[in-house]
C-alpha positions as CSV (number, residue, x, y, z in Angstrom):
1,X,15.2,26.4,17.8
2,X,14.9,22.6,17.2
3,X,11.2,21.5,17.1
4,X,10.1,24.8,16.0
5,X,7.5,25.1,13.4
6,X,7.6,27.6,10.6
7,X,5.6,28.5,7.2
8,X,7.0,29.9,3.7
9,X,4.1,30.9,1.3
10,X,4.9,31.0,-2.5
11,X,8.1,29.3,-2.7
12,X,7.6,27.0,-5.8
13,X,10.9,25.3,-5.6
14,X,10.2,23.5,-2.4
15,X,9.2,20.0,-2.6
16,X,8.8,17.2,-0.2
17,X,12.2,16.3,1.8
18,X,13.3,19.6,1.0
19,X,16.1,21.1,3.5
20,X,16.4,25.1,3.9
21,X,19.6,26.7,5.0
22,X,21.1,30.1,4.5
23,X,24.4,29.0,2.5
24,X,25.4,26.7,-0.3
25,X,28.1,25.3,1.7
26,X,25.2,23.1,3.1
27,X,23.7,21.9,0.1
28,X,25.1,18.2,1.1
29,X,22.9,18.0,4.0
30,X,19.8,15.7,3.5
31,X,17.2,14.1,5.6
32,X,17.4,10.7,6.2
33,X,15.5,8.3,3.8
34,X,12.0,7.6,5.1
35,X,10.0,4.6,4.0
36,X,6.6,5.0,2.9
37,X,3.9,2.9,1.8
38,X,3.6,2.1,-1.9
39,X,1.0,3.7,-4.2
40,X,-0.9,0.2,-5.6
41,X,-4.3,1.7,-6.3
42,X,-4.6,3.4,-9.9
43,X,-6.6,5.4,-11.8
44,X,-6.4,6.3,-15.5
45,X,-7.1,10.1,-15.8
46,X,-7.8,12.2,-19.1
47,X,-8.8,15.9,-19.3
48,X,-12.6,16.5,-20.1
49,X,-11.6,19.8,-21.9
50,X,-9.6,19.3,-25.2
51,X,-6.4,21.5,-25.1
52,X,-5.9,21.0,-21.2
53,X,-3.4,18.1,-21.9
54,X,-0.6,20.0,-20.7
55,X,-2.1,21.6,-17.7
56,X,-2.7,18.1,-16.7
57,X,0.8,17.2,-17.0
58,X,1.9,20.2,-15.0
59,X,-0.9,19.8,-12.2
60,X,0.1,16.0,-11.7
61,X,3.7,16.9,-11.3
62,X,3.3,19.2,-8.6
63,X,1.2,16.7,-6.6
64,X,3.6,14.0,-7.2
65,X,6.6,16.3,-6.1
66,X,4.5,17.0,-2.4
67,X,3.4,13.6,-1.8
68,X,5.6,10.8,-1.3
69,X,2.7,8.0,-1.7
70,X,1.4,9.6,-4.7
71,X,3.0,8.4,-8.5
72,X,2.3,9.4,-11.9
73,X,2.9,6.8,-14.7
74,X,2.6,7.1,-18.3
75,X,2.2,3.9,-20.2
76,X,3.0,4.1,-24.0
77,X,1.6,0.9,-24.8
78,X,-1.8,1.7,-23.5
79,X,-1.6,5.3,-24.1
80,X,-2.8,5.9,-20.5
81,X,-1.9,8.7,-17.9
82,X,-2.2,6.8,-14.4
83,X,-2.4,7.8,-11.2
84,X,-1.5,5.9,-8.2
85,X,-2.2,6.4,-4.3
86,X,-2.9,4.6,-1.4
87,X,-6.6,3.9,-1.9
88,X,-9.9,5.2,-3.1
89,X,-10.0,8.2,-0.3
90,X,-6.3,9.2,-1.5
91,X,-7.1,9.6,-4.9
92,X,-10.6,11.1,-4.6
93,X,-8.8,13.6,-2.6
94,X,-6.6,14.3,-5.6
95,X,-9.1,14.9,-7.8
96,X,-11.1,17.1,-5.6
97,X,-7.9,19.3,-5.1
98,X,-7.4,19.4,-9.0
99,X,-10.8,20.3,-9.7
100,X,-11.0,23.1,-6.7
101,X,-7.5,24.6,-6.6
102,X,-6.3,23.9,-10.1
103,X,-9.7,24.3,-11.9
104,X,-9.0,20.8,-14.1
105,X,-11.6,18.7,-14.5
106,X,-10.6,15.0,-15.7
107,X,-12.3,12.0,-16.6
108,X,-11.1,8.8,-14.8
109,X,-11.4,4.9,-15.8
110,X,-9.6,1.8,-14.4
111,X,-6.4,1.4,-16.1
112,X,-5.9,-0.8,-18.8
113,X,-4.1,-4.2,-18.8
114,X,-0.9,-3.8,-20.6
115,X,-1.3,-7.5,-22.6
116,X,1.1,-8.4,-25.4
117,X,1.0,-10.8,-28.2
118,X,3.3,-13.5,-29.7
119,X,4.0,-16.7,-31.7
120,X,4.1,-20.0,-30.6
121,X,6.0,-21.8,-33.7
122,X,7.7,-21.0,-36.6
123,X,6.0,-19.9,-39.8
124,X,6.3,-17.9,-43.4
125,X,4.7,-15.0,-44.7
126,X,4.5,-13.5,-48.3
127,X,2.5,-10.2,-49.9
128,X,2.7,-9.1,-53.4
129,X,1.9,-5.1,-53.7
130,X,1.1,-4.0,-57.0
131,X,-0.9,-1.0,-57.6
132,X,-1.5,0.5,-61.0
133,X,-2.8,4.3,-61.2
134,X,-2.5,5.0,-64.6
135,X,0.8,6.5,-64.9
136,X,3.9,5.1,-62.5
137,X,2.5,2.4,-60.3
138,X,3.8,0.6,-57.1
139,X,5.1,-2.6,-56.8
140,X,6.8,-4.2,-53.9
141,X,7.2,-8.6,-53.2
142,X,8.4,-9.6,-49.8
143,X,8.7,-13.3,-48.7
144,X,9.9,-13.7,-45.0
145,X,9.7,-15.9,-42.1
146,X,9.4,-15.4,-38.3
147,X,10.4,-17.7,-35.1
148,X,9.8,-17.3,-31.3
149,X,12.2,-15.7,-29.0
150,X,12.7,-16.7,-25.3
151,X,10.2,-14.6,-23.6
152,X,11.4,-10.9,-22.9
153,X,13.6,-11.1,-25.8
154,X,11.9,-8.5,-27.6
155,X,12.1,-8.3,-31.3
156,X,14.7,-9.0,-34.1
157,X,15.1,-8.0,-37.8
158,X,17.4,-9.3,-40.2
159,X,17.7,-9.2,-43.9
160,X,18.9,-12.5,-45.5
161,X,17.9,-11.8,-49.1
162,X,20.2,-12.0,-51.8
163,X,21.2,-11.0,-55.0
164,X,19.4,-7.4,-55.0
165,X,16.0,-9.0,-55.1
166,X,15.2,-6.1,-52.5
167,X,17.5,-3.1,-53.3
168,X,19.2,-2.3,-49.8
169,X,17.4,1.0,-50.1
170,X,14.1,-0.3,-49.8
171,X,15.0,-2.8,-46.6
172,X,14.3,0.0,-43.9
173,X,10.8,0.3,-45.9
174,X,10.4,-3.6,-45.1
175,X,10.9,-3.1,-41.6
176,X,8.5,-0.1,-41.3
177,X,5.8,-2.0,-42.4
178,X,6.9,-4.7,-40.1
179,X,7.0,-2.6,-37.3
180,X,3.8,-1.1,-37.9
181,X,2.3,-4.2,-37.9
182,X,3.9,-5.5,-34.3
183,X,3.2,-2.5,-32.7
184,X,-0.6,-2.2,-33.6
185,X,-1.0,-6.0,-33.0
186,X,-2.7,-8.9,-35.1
187,X,-5.1,-10.5,-33.1
188,X,-6.1,-8.6,-30.3
189,X,-4.8,-5.0,-31.0
190,X,-1.7,-5.5,-28.4
191,X,2.1,-4.9,-29.5
192,X,3.4,-8.1,-30.5
193,X,6.9,-9.2,-29.1
194,X,9.5,-11.7,-28.5
195,X,10.1,-13.0,-32.3
196,X,12.9,-13.1,-35.0
197,X,11.9,-11.7,-38.6
198,X,13.9,-12.8,-41.5
199,X,13.4,-11.2,-44.8
200,X,14.8,-14.0,-47.5
201,X,13.5,-13.1,-50.6
202,X,11.0,-10.6,-52.7
203,X,11.2,-8.8,-56.1
204,X,11.2,-5.3,-57.1
205,X,10.3,-3.3,-60.2
206,X,13.0,-0.7,-62.0
207,X,10.2,1.6,-62.1
208,X,7.3,1.1,-60.2
209,X,9.1,-0.2,-56.8
210,X,8.8,2.7,-54.3
211,X,9.2,2.7,-50.5
212,X,5.3,2.9,-50.0
213,X,4.9,-0.5,-51.6
214,X,7.6,-1.9,-49.6
215,X,6.4,-0.6,-46.7
216,X,2.9,-2.3,-47.6
217,X,4.1,-5.6,-48.6
218,X,6.1,-5.7,-45.1
219,X,3.4,-5.4,-43.4
220,X,1.1,-7.4,-44.6
221,X,3.7,-10.5,-45.0
222,X,4.2,-10.3,-41.1
223,X,0.3,-10.5,-40.8
224,X,0.3,-13.4,-42.9
225,X,3.4,-14.8,-41.2
226,X,1.8,-14.5,-37.6
227,X,-1.6,-15.8,-38.4
228,X,0.0,-19.1,-39.6
229,X,2.2,-19.1,-36.0
230,X,0.1,-19.8,-33.5
231,X,-0.3,-16.1,-32.0
232,X,-1.1,-16.1,-28.4
233,X,-1.8,-13.2,-25.9
234,X,0.2,-12.6,-23.1
235,X,-0.6,-11.2,-19.6
236,X,1.5,-9.5,-17.2
237,X,2.2,-11.6,-14.0
238,X,3.2,-9.7,-11.1
239,X,5.2,-10.6,-7.5
240,X,2.9,-9.6,-4.4
241,X,3.3,-9.4,-0.8
242,X,0.6,-9.3,1.1
243,X,0.8,-8.1,5.4
244,X,-1.7,-8.7,7.6
245,X,-2.4,-10.3,10.8
246,X,-2.2,-14.1,10.9
247,X,-5.8,-14.6,11.8
248,X,-7.0,-13.1,8.1
249,X,-4.3,-15.7,6.3
250,X,-6.6,-18.4,5.4
251,X,-9.2,-16.0,3.5
252,X,-6.4,-14.1,2.1
253,X,-4.7,-17.3,0.5
254,X,-8.3,-18.3,-0.7
255,X,-9.1,-15.3,-2.0
256,X,-5.7,-15.2,-4.0
257,X,-6.1,-18.5,-5.6
258,X,-9.7,-17.8,-6.9
259,X,-8.0,-15.2,-8.8
260,X,-5.6,-17.6,-10.5
261,X,-2.7,-16.6,-7.8
262,X,-0.3,-19.3,-6.2
263,X,1.4,-19.0,-3.1
264,X,5.4,-19.0,-3.0
265,X,6.1,-18.4,0.8
266,X,5.1,-17.0,4.2
267,X,7.0,-14.8,6.7
268,X,6.6,-13.9,10.5
269,X,7.0,-10.2,10.3
270,X,6.7,-8.3,13.6
271,X,3.0,-9.4,14.9
272,X,1.8,-10.1,11.3
273,X,2.3,-12.5,8.6
274,X,3.8,-11.6,5.0
275,X,2.4,-13.8,2.1
276,X,4.6,-13.8,-1.1
277,X,3.1,-15.0,-4.3
278,X,2.5,-14.4,-8.0
279,X,-1.1,-13.7,-9.7
280,X,-2.0,-12.0,-12.9
281,X,-2.1,-8.1,-12.7
282,X,-5.4,-8.4,-14.4
283,X,-6.9,-10.0,-11.2
284,X,-5.6,-7.0,-8.8
285,X,-8.0,-3.9,-10.2
286,X,-9.9,-3.9,-7.0
287,X,-8.0,-5.8,-4.9
288,X,-7.2,-2.8,-2.2
289,X,-11.1,-2.7,-1.6
290,X,-11.1,-6.6,-1.1
291,X,-8.0,-6.7,1.1
292,X,-9.6,-3.8,3.2
293,X,-12.7,-5.8,3.4
294,X,-11.2,-9.0,4.4
295,X,-8.7,-7.6,7.0
296,X,-10.8,-4.6,8.4
297,X,-8.3,-2.3,7.2
298,X,-5.5,-4.2,8.4
299,X,-3.4,-5.5,5.6
300,X,-1.2,-4.0,3.1
301,X,0.0,-5.1,0.0
302,X,2.8,-4.4,-2.8
303,X,3.4,-5.4,-6.4
304,X,6.4,-5.8,-8.9
305,X,6.8,-6.9,-12.2
306,X,7.7,-10.4,-12.6
307,X,7.1,-11.6,-16.2
308,X,4.6,-12.2,-19.0
309,X,2.6,-15.5,-19.5
310,X,0.0,-17.0,-22.0
311,X,-3.7,-15.4,-20.9
312,X,-6.1,-18.3,-20.3
313,X,-8.2,-19.6,-23.6
314,X,-11.5,-18.1,-22.4
315,X,-9.7,-14.6,-21.7
316,X,-8.1,-15.0,-25.2
317,X,-11.1,-15.5,-27.2
318,X,-13.0,-12.7,-25.3
319,X,-10.0,-10.1,-26.3
320,X,-9.7,-11.4,-29.8
321,X,-13.5,-11.2,-30.3
322,X,-13.6,-7.5,-28.8
323,X,-10.8,-6.8,-31.3
324,X,-12.5,-8.0,-34.1
325,X,-15.8,-6.2,-33.1
326,X,-13.7,-3.0,-32.9
327,X,-12.2,-3.3,-36.2
328,X,-15.5,-4.0,-38.0
329,X,-17.1,-0.7,-36.4
330,X,-14.2,1.1,-38.1
């Protein structure tokens, strides 16, 4: 009967929002979509025990299927698995369930910010890779130039060398070396994007030229060019919407401004006020707690990626210094 409550145990295929019926003729029946708060609070998780990585993914997937306010993200650029919930209490409950029900112990850290690197002007780079080890040696020489592309354009690679100075068979090796350098970063250890790479000259040796030589030459040539091209670090900027009683708006807008954010608009919304703006993602690591403190638990917010923009000079200096310190230790 409508309104009755039942229970079914040990049916793994049932997930949130499932409709149970006794005939495939009713497969078209679905619940009306419901609106849920967006999970904003994040924690990066990894297993404490080596070899439990697959179990971690399986458990997180189960938790995600049963809770529409719990989401899992995998960030290739930071190599992190991030679980997102509605707040500290929500995430702590998930961690407790992972430990007690699934016997899975994990460690957590705040999610890393997915910074990027790019260039601000044209430049040229060159590398001559030559190695002689007694027998057949290694030789490859690459000349290339780079130029900035519009923000969000990504990466382009062009071969404009002529006359077979670099045989066609070695051009993929040059690009491989270029991509290796771009993927690992040059000044701060973050992927480099929004640039065009043009190989325009080079040299080869009929005996000593090998793929490994042109990979190395391509990698070192692009590093040489980027250091001359005004490299900068970019940070993600997000659109933010804050909904709270209007009595708190003065404190909220002041707090947002102190975090390098700016307001783009306000709108009344059923007894509350919605404020929209843009703010660097790095400034929102503890925003859930700050919002709860300012509004007494009566505020909520949502964010959406907007674009990348240069970080302030002190931030870039800090990030590059950290990268140099780590490189020196290695």
